C-alpha positions as CSV (number, residue, x, y, z in Angstrom):
1,M,110.4,75.5,107.5
2,R,108.6,78.5,109.1
3,P,106.6,80.1,106.3
4,Y,104.5,82.4,108.5
5,Y,107.7,83.9,110.1
6,A,109.2,84.4,106.6
7,E,106.1,86.0,105.1
8,G,105.5,88.1,108.2
9,S,109.0,89.4,108.3
10,K,108.6,91.0,104.9
11,T,105.9,93.2,106.3
12,V,108.6,95.3,107.9
13,A,109.6,96.5,104.5
14,Y,106.0,97.2,103.6
15,E,105.6,99.3,106.8
16,I,108.8,101.3,106.1
17,A,107.6,102.1,102.5
18,E,104.2,103.1,103.8
19,Q,105.6,105.4,106.5
20,L,107.9,107.0,103.9
21,G,105.0,107.9,101.6
22,W,105.5,104.9,99.4
23,E,109.1,105.8,98.7
24,L,112.1,103.6,99.1
25,P,114.7,104.5,101.7
26,D,118.3,105.0,100.6
27,R,119.6,102.6,103.2
28,C,118.1,100.1,105.6
29,V,119.9,99.0,108.8
30,V,118.6,95.7,110.1
31,P,119.6,93.6,113.2
32,I,121.3,90.5,112.1
33,A,120.8,87.7,114.7
34,S,120.3,84.7,112.4
35,G,120.2,86.8,109.2
36,S,116.6,85.8,108.4
37,L,115.0,89.2,109.0
38,Y,117.7,90.9,107.0
39,T,117.0,88.8,103.9
40,K,113.2,89.0,104.3
41,I,113.1,92.8,104.5
42,A,115.2,93.0,101.3
43,K,112.8,90.5,99.7
44,G,109.8,92.6,100.8
45,F,111.2,95.7,99.1
46,Q,111.9,93.6,96.0
47,E,108.4,92.2,95.8
48,F,106.8,95.7,96.0
49,I,109.2,96.8,93.2
50,D,108.4,93.8,91.1
51,V,104.6,94.4,91.2
52,G,105.1,98.1,90.5
53,L,104.1,99.6,93.9
54,L,107.5,101.1,94.4
55,D,110.0,102.6,91.9
56,G,113.7,102.1,92.1
57,D,116.1,99.5,93.5
58,V,116.2,97.7,96.8
59,P,117.8,100.0,99.3
60,T,121.4,99.4,100.4
61,M,121.1,96.9,103.1
62,N,123.3,97.0,106.2
63,G,123.3,94.6,109.1
64,A,123.9,95.5,112.7
65,Q,124.8,93.3,115.6
66,A,125.2,94.1,119.4
67,T,128.8,94.4,120.5
68,A,128.6,91.6,123.0
69,A,126.8,89.2,120.6
70,R,128.5,86.2,119.1
71,R,129.6,87.0,115.6
72,S,127.2,86.1,112.8
73,R,130.2,85.6,110.4
74,S,133.9,86.2,110.3
75,P,135.3,89.6,109.3
76,T,135.1,90.2,105.6
77,R,138.5,91.9,105.3
78,P,141.6,89.6,105.6
79,G,143.9,90.5,108.5
80,T,141.2,92.3,110.6
81,T,139.8,91.4,113.9
82,S,136.5,93.2,113.4
83,A,134.2,93.7,110.5
84,G,133.8,97.3,111.6
85,P,131.4,100.0,110.2
């Protein structure tokens, strides 16, 4: 659909790894919006792991969303009104 956007978004993971001295972070917090950036950053880390440029596992991925933004998805816990931290 938008291959240049998808491939370009993965470079965020590459930049993070480079700035950390080619180490994986423990956790990565990504703005959600449509969710595309979130998945592409995780994929970027995985690709570097797959080719042997980084050691370890994909960092724990967390999504963040502005308080006033429309929800990306419903709360994950039954009976709650907010997904919370």
